[in-house]
PASEBA-1860 file (N, C-alpha, C; in nm, 3 decimals):
! residues 146
1> MMTMLTEQ> 0.165/-0.031/19.088/0.182/-0.059/18.948/0.173/0.071/18.867 ~ 0.079/0.156/18.906/0.064/0.283/18.835/0.189/0.369/18.854 ~ 0.249/0.363/18.974/0.371/0.440/19.001/0.483/0.392/18.911 ~ 0.493/0.261/18.897/0.598/0.204/18.812/0.578/0.249/18.667 ~ 0.454/0.247/18.618/0.428/0.291/18.481/0.460/0.439/18.464 ~ 0.427/0.519/18.565/0.456/0.662/18.559/0.606/0.686/18.554 ~ 0.682/0.613/18.635/0.827/0.626/18.634/0.884/0.585/18.499 ~ 0.830/0.478/18.441/0.877/0.436/18.309/0.843/0.540/18.204
9> NLSLIKNS> 0.723/0.600/18.215/0.685/0.706/18.121/0.784/0.822/18.129 ~ 0.817/0.865/18.250/0.910/0.976/18.266/1.047/0.943/18.209 ~ 1.092/0.821/18.234/1.220/0.778/18.181/1.219/0.779/18.028 ~ 1.111/0.730/17.970/1.102/0.729/17.825/1.095/0.870/17.767 ~ 1.026/0.961/17.837/1.018/1.099/17.790/1.157/1.161/17.788 ~ 1.233/1.141/17.896/1.368/1.197/17.904/1.456/1.140/17.793 ~ 1.449/1.007/17.774/1.534/0.944/17.674/1.492/0.979/17.533 ~ 1.362/0.993/17.508/1.319/1.029/17.373/1.358/1.173/17.341
17> ARMEEPTS> 1.356/1.262/17.441/1.400/1.399/17.419/1.549/1.401/17.386 ~ 1.626/1.317/17.451/1.769/1.309/17.424/1.794/1.256/17.283 ~ 1.712/1.161/17.240/1.732/1.100/17.109/1.687/1.191/16.996 ~ 1.600/1.288/17.024/1.547/1.375/16.920/1.625/1.505/16.905 ~ 1.749/1.509/16.955/1.831/1.628/16.940/1.854/1.654/16.791 ~ 1.860/1.777/16.751/1.876/1.807/16.608/2.011/1.758/16.556 ~ 2.011/1.719/16.430/2.135/1.669/16.370/2.228/1.783/16.332 ~ 2.182/1.906/16.343/2.270/2.020/16.311/2.382/2.033/16.414
25> ALPHLKHG> 2.370/1.964/16.526/2.473/1.972/16.627/2.596/1.889/16.587 ~ 2.585/1.811/16.478/2.699/1.731/16.434/2.805/1.822/16.373 ~ 2.929/1.793/16.397/3.035/1.875/16.335/3.036/1.850/16.184 ~ 3.083/1.948/16.111/3.091/1.933/15.965/3.195/1.827/15.933 ~ 3.157/1.737/15.847/3.246/1.628/15.810/3.318/1.662/15.680 ~ 3.441/1.615/15.670/3.516/1.633/15.546/3.456/1.542/15.440 ~ 3.475/1.578/15.316/3.424/1.497/15.206/3.488/1.358/15.212 ~ 3.407/1.256/15.205/3.458/1.119/15.207/3.466/1.060/15.346
33> ATLRLVVS> 3.447/1.142/15.448/3.453/1.089/15.584/3.324/1.012/15.613 ~ 3.336/0.911/15.694/3.218/0.832/15.729/3.179/0.861/15.873 ~ 3.053/0.853/15.895/3.000/0.876/16.029/2.954/0.742/16.084 ~ 3.014/0.703/16.194/2.975/0.576/16.255/2.880/0.605/16.370 ~ 2.771/0.534/16.369/2.673/0.549/16.475/2.698/0.441/16.579 ~ 2.729/0.482/16.697/2.755/0.387/16.805/2.625/0.370/16.883 ~ 2.582/0.247/16.893/2.458/0.218/16.965/2.496/0.174/17.105 ~ 2.448/0.247/17.200/2.480/0.214/17.339/2.385/0.106/17.390
41> PQDEMLDA> 2.424/0.038/17.496/2.334/-0.061/17.557/2.201/0.001/17.600 ~ 2.206/0.127/17.641/2.083/0.194/17.682/1.989/0.211/17.562 ~ 2.045/0.244/17.446/1.963/0.258/17.326/1.901/0.124/17.287 ~ 1.980/0.018/17.299/1.928/-0.116/17.270/1.814/-0.151/17.365 ~ 1.831/-0.116/17.492/1.728/-0.143/17.591/1.601/-0.063/17.559 ~ 1.617/0.063/17.519/1.501/0.146/17.483/1.428/0.089/17.362 ~ 1.504/0.039/17.264/1.440/-0.023/17.148/1.361/-0.147/17.189 ~ 1.422/-0.229/17.276/1.353/-0.349/17.323/1.227/-0.313/17.402
49> LGEKVAEV> 1.237/-0.209/17.486/1.119/-0.164/17.561/1.011/-0.111/17.466 ~ 1.053/-0.040/17.365/0.957/0.010/17.266/0.882/-0.102/17.197 ~ 0.955/-0.210/17.164/0.891/-0.326/17.101/0.792/-0.393/17.197 ~ 0.830/-0.404/17.324/0.740/-0.465/17.422/0.616/-0.378/17.443 ~ 0.635/-0.247/17.447/0.521/-0.156/17.462/0.428/-0.172/17.341 ~ 0.484/-0.182/17.221/0.402/-0.200/17.101/0.324/-0.331/17.107 ~ 0.389/-0.437/17.157/0.323/-0.567/17.168/0.207/-0.561/17.268 ~ 0.231/-0.499/17.384/0.125/-0.486/17.484/0.012/-0.399/17.429
57> HRCCVDDR> 0.046/-0.295/17.357/-0.055/-0.206/17.298/-0.142/-0.284/17.199 ~ -0.079/-0.367/17.116/-0.155/-0.448/17.019/-0.247/-0.546/17.090 ~ -0.198/-0.610/17.197/-0.276/-0.712/17.268/-0.389/-0.653/17.351 ~ -0.364/-0.542/17.416/-0.457/-0.492/17.517/-0.540/-0.372/17.473 ~ -0.491/-0.293/17.381/-0.561/-0.169/17.346/-0.616/-0.175/17.205 ~ -0.528/-0.194/17.108/-0.569/-0.189/16.969/-0.482/-0.285/16.890 ~ -0.544/-0.385/16.827/-0.465/-0.486/16.758/-0.418/-0.442/16.619 ~ -0.456/-0.322/16.577/-0.407/-0.271/16.448/-0.271/-0.206/16.469
65> LANLSTLE> -0.192/-0.207/16.364/-0.063/-0.138/16.371/-0.092/0.013/16.373 ~ -0.033/0.080/16.468/-0.059/0.223/16.485/0.070/0.301/16.467 ~ 0.058/0.418/16.410/0.173/0.507/16.394/0.180/0.602/16.512 ~ 0.182/0.546/16.630/0.189/0.625/16.752/0.328/0.613/16.811 ~ 0.368/0.715/16.883/0.497/0.707/16.952/0.483/0.613/17.071 ~ 0.595/0.574/17.124/0.594/0.485/17.240/0.523/0.549/17.357 ~ 0.543/0.678/17.375/0.476/0.747/17.485/0.326/0.750/17.467 ~ 0.280/0.770/17.344/0.136/0.768/17.318/0.078/0.629/17.343
73> KLSNIERR> 0.153/0.526/17.304/0.108/0.389/17.330/0.101/0.362/17.479 ~ 0.203/0.406/17.553/0.201/0.390/17.699/0.084/0.463/17.761 ~ 0.056/0.580/17.711/-0.057/0.658/17.761/-0.188/0.583/17.736 ~ -0.204/0.526/17.616/-0.323/0.448/17.585/-0.336/0.325/17.674 ~ -0.223/0.258/17.699/-0.223/0.140/17.786/-0.265/0.179/17.927 ~ -0.208/0.288/17.976/-0.241/0.335/18.110/-0.389/0.371/18.121 ~ -0.443/0.437/18.020/-0.584/0.473/18.018/-0.672/0.348/18.019 ~ -0.633/0.248/17.940/-0.710/0.123/17.933/-0.707/0.051/18.067
81> MSSLLQGL> -0.589/0.044/18.130/-0.577/-0.020/18.262/-0.663/0.051/18.365 ~ -0.663/0.180/18.361/-0.742/0.258/18.456/-0.891/0.230/18.438 ~ -0.936/0.226/18.313/-1.078/0.198/18.291/-1.115/0.056/18.332 ~ -1.025/-0.040/18.309/-1.052/-0.178/18.351/-1.057/-0.190/18.503 ~ -0.965/-0.120/18.572/-0.967/-0.123/18.718/-1.093/-0.058/18.774 ~ -1.136/0.050/18.713/-1.260/0.115/18.757/-1.379/0.022/18.735 ~ -1.380/-0.047/18.622/-1.487/-0.142/18.594/-1.487/-0.257/18.694 ~ -1.368/-0.302/18.730/-1.357/-0.411/18.827/-1.407/-0.367/18.964
89> ESIPEDKL> -1.376/-0.243/19.002/-1.421/-0.193/19.131/-1.572/-0.173/19.136 ~ -1.634/-0.155/19.021/-1.778/-0.132/19.020/-1.860/-0.261/19.026 ~ -1.794/-0.376/19.012/-1.864/-0.505/19.019/-1.898/-0.533/19.165 ~ -2.024/-0.567/19.193/-2.061/-0.600/19.331/-1.981/-0.720/19.383 ~ -1.948/-0.716/19.510/-1.862/-0.818/19.572/-1.921/-0.958/19.558 ~ -2.053/-0.973/19.576/-2.113/-1.106/19.568/-2.104/-1.163/19.427 ~ -2.120/-1.080/19.325/-2.107/-1.128/19.187/-1.963/-1.164/19.155 ~ -1.870/-1.088/19.210/-1.729/-1.116/19.189/-1.692/-1.251/19.251
97> EMTKKIKD> -1.740/-1.276/19.373/-1.713/-1.404/19.439/-1.776/-1.519/19.361 ~ -1.899/-1.499/19.313/-1.967/-1.603/19.236/-1.889/-1.632/19.107 ~ -1.841/-1.528/19.041/-1.763/-1.546/18.919/-1.634/-1.621/18.947 ~ -1.568/-1.587/19.058/-1.445/-1.658/19.096/-1.473/-1.805/19.119 ~ -1.583/-1.837/19.187/-1.618/-1.977/19.213/-1.646/-2.052/19.084 ~ -1.716/-1.986/18.992/-1.746/-2.050/18.863/-1.617/-2.077/18.786 ~ -1.529/-1.978/18.784/-1.401/-1.995/18.712/-1.317/-2.106/18.776 ~ -1.314/-2.112/18.909/-1.240/-2.218/18.977/-1.299/-2.354/18.944
105> SERRSRYT> -1.430/-2.362/18.943/-1.498/-2.487/18.910/-1.465/-2.530/18.767 ~ -1.468/-2.435/18.674/-1.433/-2.465/18.535/-1.289/-2.512/18.523 ~ -1.200/-2.447/18.597/-1.059/-2.485/18.593/-1.040/-2.627/18.647 ~ -1.106/-2.659/18.759/-1.097/-2.794/18.814/-1.156/-2.897/18.719 ~ -1.265/-2.863/18.655/-1.328/-2.953/18.560/-1.236/-2.981/18.440 ~ -1.173/-2.875/18.387/-1.079/-2.893/18.277/-0.961/-2.981/18.319 ~ -0.911/-2.958/18.441/-0.799/-3.037/18.491/-0.839/-3.184/18.503 ~ -0.957/-3.210/18.559/-1.004/-3.347/18.575/-1.023/-3.413/18.439
113> QQQNTEVK> -1.081/-3.340/18.345/-1.101/-3.393/18.211/-0.967/-3.425/18.145 ~ -0.868/-3.338/18.164/-0.735/-3.361/18.107/-0.672/-3.485/18.169 ~ -0.686/-3.500/18.300/-0.631/-3.617/18.368/-0.699/-3.745/18.317 ~ -0.831/-3.741/18.302/-0.904/-3.858/18.253/-0.860/-3.894/18.111 ~ -0.840/-3.794/18.029/-0.794/-3.818/17.892/-0.656/-3.882/17.892 ~ -0.568/-3.833/17.978/-0.433/-3.891/17.986/-0.439/-4.036/18.033 ~ -0.523/-4.065/18.131/-0.536/-4.202/18.181/-0.589/-4.292/18.070 ~ -0.691/-4.245/17.998/-0.746/-4.325/17.888/-0.641/-4.351/17.781
121> MNILNYIL> -0.561/-4.250/17.749/-0.457/-4.267/17.648/-0.350/-4.366/17.695 ~ -0.315/-4.360/17.822/-0.218/-4.455/17.876/-0.271/-4.597/17.871 ~ -0.398/-4.614/17.906/-0.459/-4.748/17.901/-0.463/-4.798/17.758 ~ -0.502/-4.713/17.667/-0.508/-4.751/17.525/-0.370/-4.788/17.473 ~ -0.269/-4.710/17.508/-0.132/-4.742/17.466/-0.087/-4.875/17.524 ~ -0.120/-4.899/17.650/-0.084/-5.025/17.714/-0.149/-5.143/17.642 ~ -0.278/-5.130/17.612/-0.351/-5.237/17.542/-0.292/-5.261/17.405 ~ -0.266/-5.153/17.332/-0.211/-5.168/17.198/-0.073/-5.231/17.201
129> LNKYHYIE> 0.011/-5.189/17.295/0.145/-5.248/17.304/0.139/-5.395/17.341 ~ 0.053/-5.430/17.435/0.041/-5.570/17.474/-0.019/-5.654/17.362 ~ -0.118/-5.598/17.291/-0.177/-5.671/17.180/-0.071/-5.696/17.073 ~ 0.009/-5.594/17.044/0.116/-5.610/16.947/0.214/-5.716/16.995 ~ 0.243/-5.716/17.124/0.334/-5.814/17.181/0.278/-5.955/17.164 ~ 0.148/-5.974/17.189/0.086/-6.105/17.173/0.085/-6.147/17.027 ~ 0.057/-6.055/16.939/0.057/-6.087/16.796/0.198/-6.127/16.754 ~ 0.298/-6.058/16.803/0.436/-6.090/16.771/0.472/-6.229/16.821
137> EDVLFFLF> 0.428/-6.263/16.942/0.455/-6.397/16.996/0.386/-6.504/16.913 ~ 0.261/-6.479/16.869/0.189/-6.575/16.787/0.259/-6.598/16.654 ~ 0.309/-6.490/16.594/0.380/-6.502/16.467/0.508/-6.582/16.487 ~ 0.581/-6.552/16.592/0.704/-6.627/16.621/0.673/-6.775/16.647 ~ 0.566/-6.800/16.721/0.526/-6.938/16.751/0.491/-7.008/16.621 ~ 0.415/-6.940/16.535/0.374/-6.997/16.408/0.497/-7.028/16.321 ~ 0.591/-6.933/16.314/0.711/-6.953/16.234/0.799/-7.063/16.291 ~ 0.801/-7.075/16.418/0.889/-7.173/16.482/0.834/-7.315/16.462
145> FY> 0.704/-7.333/16.474/0.648/-7.468/16.470/0.600/-7.511/16.332 ~ 0.597/-7.423/16.237/0.547/-7.464/16.106/0.651/-7.452/16.004
END
């Protein structure tokens, strides 16, 4: 995973250097001429990646809006992941297993509770529908015979 992030960082560095070329390299335009900016699919992909990096940065590193470049955000994300992995490795194995068991137990308990709630709701709906059906039959019987 770290290799993949490093490769993405290098790719972003290369592409950002390409995008930051000085505008003096543009040829002189005649008065009244318009300059059309053509956006390539690669530029669109880089913008989308930049937005995703910003979203991950907000969720995992800092939820405030930051005026950091995409590379700085990636660097912060990588640093945060590294510290989390180091923290995970420092947890004793027996405590980690105990935590996993507790989490599994909680997950099973939530699932069972959800299933019980669904069964209760189905029973309640069945009772209400049947009660409505009986009331409807009584009204029809009453209207028919009176």
